[in-house]
N, C-alpha and C positions, 0 to 999 in steps of 0.2 A: 504494500500500500504506500503510495507516494504521490505527491503533487509536484509539478515542475513550474517554476515561476520564471518567466522571461524578463530579466531585469532591464531589457532595452525598451519595454513597454510600460507606460505609466511612470509615476514618480514613487519615491520611497514611502510616502504616506499610503498610497494605494497598495504597494507591495506588502507593507506591514499589516494592512487590513486583511489581505488574503491569508497571511500567516495566522493572524488572530482567529479568523473564521475556521481555519483548519484545526487549530487548537481547541476551539469551542466544540467543533463536531466530534473530535476525539473523546472529549469528556462525556459525551452522550452515549458512547459505545464502550462498555466496560471491556477492558483487556485488549483493546485495539490501539495500535499506534499507526501514524502516517508520517513518513519521512518527508522533508522539504528539500527539493533540489533547486538550487539557484543557478539559472543559466546566465553566466556573466559575460558571455561573448559579445553582447551588443548586437546591433543590427548587422545584417549581412549584405554584401554586394552580390547581386544575382547576375549570373551570366545567362544570356539568351532568354530574358524574362518572357514568360508566356508561351515559349516554343520548346518542344521536346525533340532534340536531335543530338546524335552522337557525332563528334568531330575528333579526328586524330590530328595531333600536332607533332611535327618532327623537330628534333633538336636542331638548332641554328637557323630555323625558319624565321623570317621577318613577318610579323603580324601586327595589325592595327587593333587597338582596344578602343571602342567607342563608348562614350557616355550615352545617356538616354537619347535614343534615336529610333523611332518606330520603323524606319525604313531598313535598319540594319539587322542582320541575323547572323548567327555564328556559322562560319565555314572555315576552310583551311587558311584564309587570309584575314579574317575578322573575328574578334570576340566582342559580342554585343553585351552591354551591361545596363543596369538600372541606376547608374550612379552619375548624376548631373555634375558633381564637383570633381570629376576625374582629373581633369587637367590642372586643377588648383591643388591637388593632393599629392602629386608626384613630381620628381625632378629626374633629369637625365642621369643615368648611372644607378638609380635605385633598383632594388629587387622587389618584385611583386610575386606573392604566392596566391594561387587560386586553387579552389577545390580542396580545402583543408590542408594546403601546403604541398599538394602532390604535383602541381604544375608550377614550375619556376620560370619567371620571365625577367628580363633586364630591360629597363626603359632606355631607349635610344633617341627618342624625339618626343616633344610635347607640343601639340598644335592647339592652342586655346581657341583660335578663331573658328575651328570646325569641331571642337570638343572630342579630340581623339589623341591617343598616344601611340607611338610605334614601339614595339618591343622585339627582342630576340628570344625565342624559345630556348630554354636551357636544358630541357630534357624531353624525350619522347613521352607523349601522354595522350590518352583518349579521354576527352571531356564528355561525360554522359549528360544528356538533357533531361 
Protein backbone atom coordinates (compact mmCIF):
# COMPACT_ATOMS: atom_id res chain seq x y z
CA UNK A 1 0.00 0.00 0.00
CA UNK A 2 1.54 3.25 -1.15
CA UNK A 3 0.74 6.70 -2.48
CA UNK A 4 3.01 8.56 -4.86
CA UNK A 5 3.17 12.35 -4.75
CA UNK A 6 4.56 14.21 -7.76
CA UNK A 7 6.33 17.17 -6.15
CA UNK A 8 6.41 19.07 -9.46
CA UNK A 9 2.62 19.52 -9.19
CA UNK A 10 1.07 21.92 -6.70
CA UNK A 11 2.85 23.62 -3.81
CA UNK A 12 4.16 22.33 -0.49
CA UNK A 13 0.93 23.21 1.30
CA UNK A 14 -1.08 21.06 -1.14
CA UNK A 15 1.44 18.22 -0.87
CA UNK A 16 1.24 18.32 2.93
CA UNK A 17 -2.56 18.10 2.73
CA UNK A 18 -2.21 14.89 0.67
CA UNK A 19 0.08 13.40 3.33
CA UNK A 20 -2.30 14.45 6.11
CA UNK A 21 -5.25 12.87 4.26
CA UNK A 22 -3.23 9.67 3.87
CA UNK A 23 -2.40 9.61 7.58
CA UNK A 24 -6.06 10.24 8.49
CA UNK A 25 -7.21 7.38 6.25
CA UNK A 26 -4.67 5.02 7.84
CA UNK A 27 -6.10 5.75 11.31
CA UNK A 28 -9.51 4.53 10.12
CA UNK A 29 -8.16 1.12 9.08
CA UNK A 30 -6.66 -0.77 12.02
CA UNK A 31 -3.37 -2.51 11.32
CA UNK A 32 -2.87 -0.99 7.87
CA UNK A 33 -0.07 1.31 6.80
CA UNK A 34 0.49 3.21 3.60
CA UNK A 35 3.93 4.37 2.51
CA UNK A 36 4.43 7.80 0.94
CA UNK A 37 6.67 8.01 -2.13
CA UNK A 38 7.82 11.53 -3.05
CA UNK A 39 8.67 11.93 -6.74
CA UNK A 40 11.29 14.68 -6.62
CA UNK A 41 12.39 14.62 -10.25
CA UNK A 42 10.30 17.62 -11.24
CA UNK A 43 8.71 18.19 -14.59
CA UNK A 44 10.00 16.20 -17.56
CA UNK A 45 10.97 17.27 -21.03
CA UNK A 46 8.97 15.14 -23.44
CA UNK A 47 10.30 14.01 -26.79
CA UNK A 48 7.87 13.77 -29.68
CA UNK A 49 4.90 14.87 -27.57
CA UNK A 50 1.65 13.24 -28.64
CA UNK A 51 3.25 10.94 -31.24
CA UNK A 52 4.34 7.33 -30.69
CA UNK A 53 7.26 6.38 -32.93
CA UNK A 54 10.56 4.56 -32.46
CA UNK A 55 13.66 6.22 -33.90
CA UNK A 56 17.23 4.88 -33.94
CA UNK A 57 20.08 7.36 -33.55
CA UNK A 58 23.65 6.52 -34.54
CA UNK A 59 26.77 7.67 -32.70
CA UNK A 60 28.35 10.81 -34.25
CA UNK A 61 25.18 11.71 -36.20
CA UNK A 62 24.24 15.41 -36.22
CA UNK A 63 20.65 16.02 -35.10
CA UNK A 64 18.46 19.05 -34.41
CA UNK A 65 16.44 19.25 -31.20
CA UNK A 66 13.44 21.56 -31.58
CA UNK A 67 11.48 23.31 -28.87
CA UNK A 68 7.71 23.30 -29.09
CA UNK A 69 6.86 23.19 -32.79
CA UNK A 70 3.71 21.29 -33.86
CA UNK A 71 5.19 20.81 -37.35
CA UNK A 72 8.18 18.82 -36.07
CA UNK A 73 8.23 15.09 -35.40
CA UNK A 74 11.08 12.83 -34.31
CA UNK A 75 13.07 11.15 -37.05
CA UNK A 76 16.77 10.39 -37.67
CA UNK A 77 17.54 14.11 -38.08
CA UNK A 78 15.17 15.74 -35.58
CA UNK A 79 14.18 15.28 -31.95
CA UNK A 80 10.95 17.18 -31.25
CA UNK A 81 10.24 18.30 -27.66
CA UNK A 82 7.63 20.09 -25.58
CA UNK A 83 10.18 22.58 -24.18
CA UNK A 84 9.78 26.23 -25.27
CA UNK A 85 12.84 27.52 -23.39
CA UNK A 86 15.21 25.01 -25.02
CA UNK A 87 17.59 27.53 -26.58
CA UNK A 88 17.74 29.62 -23.40
CA UNK A 89 18.64 26.58 -21.28
CA UNK A 90 21.75 25.25 -23.01
CA UNK A 91 25.11 26.41 -24.33
CA UNK A 92 27.48 25.03 -26.96
CA UNK A 93 29.62 22.26 -25.47
CA UNK A 94 27.07 21.15 -22.87
CA UNK A 95 25.98 17.52 -22.59
CA UNK A 96 22.26 16.70 -22.68
CA UNK A 97 20.91 13.36 -21.45
CA UNK A 98 17.58 12.09 -22.78
CA UNK A 99 15.45 9.08 -21.82
CA UNK A 100 16.67 8.73 -18.23
CA UNK A 101 20.26 9.40 -19.35
CA UNK A 102 20.45 6.59 -21.91
CA UNK A 103 20.87 8.90 -24.93
CA UNK A 104 23.84 11.26 -24.62
CA UNK A 105 24.13 14.37 -26.82
CA UNK A 106 26.61 17.24 -27.08
CA UNK A 107 25.36 20.72 -28.03
CA UNK A 108 27.19 22.12 -31.08
CA UNK A 109 24.91 25.02 -32.05
CA UNK A 110 22.13 27.10 -30.46
CA UNK A 111 19.71 28.88 -32.81
CA UNK A 112 17.37 31.08 -30.77
CA UNK A 113 15.64 32.65 -33.77
CA UNK A 114 14.05 29.32 -34.80
CA UNK A 115 14.12 27.64 -31.34
CA UNK A 116 16.34 24.66 -32.03
CA UNK A 117 19.75 23.37 -31.04
CA UNK A 118 22.10 21.17 -33.01
CA UNK A 119 23.73 18.22 -31.24
CA UNK A 120 26.06 15.34 -31.93
CA UNK A 121 24.81 11.92 -30.83
CA UNK A 122 27.38 10.39 -28.47
CA UNK A 123 26.06 6.81 -28.45
CA UNK A 124 23.88 4.51 -30.55
CA UNK A 125 20.37 4.46 -29.13
CA UNK A 126 16.77 3.62 -30.05
CA UNK A 127 14.35 6.23 -28.69
CA UNK A 128 10.96 4.60 -28.16
CA UNK A 129 7.78 6.64 -28.55
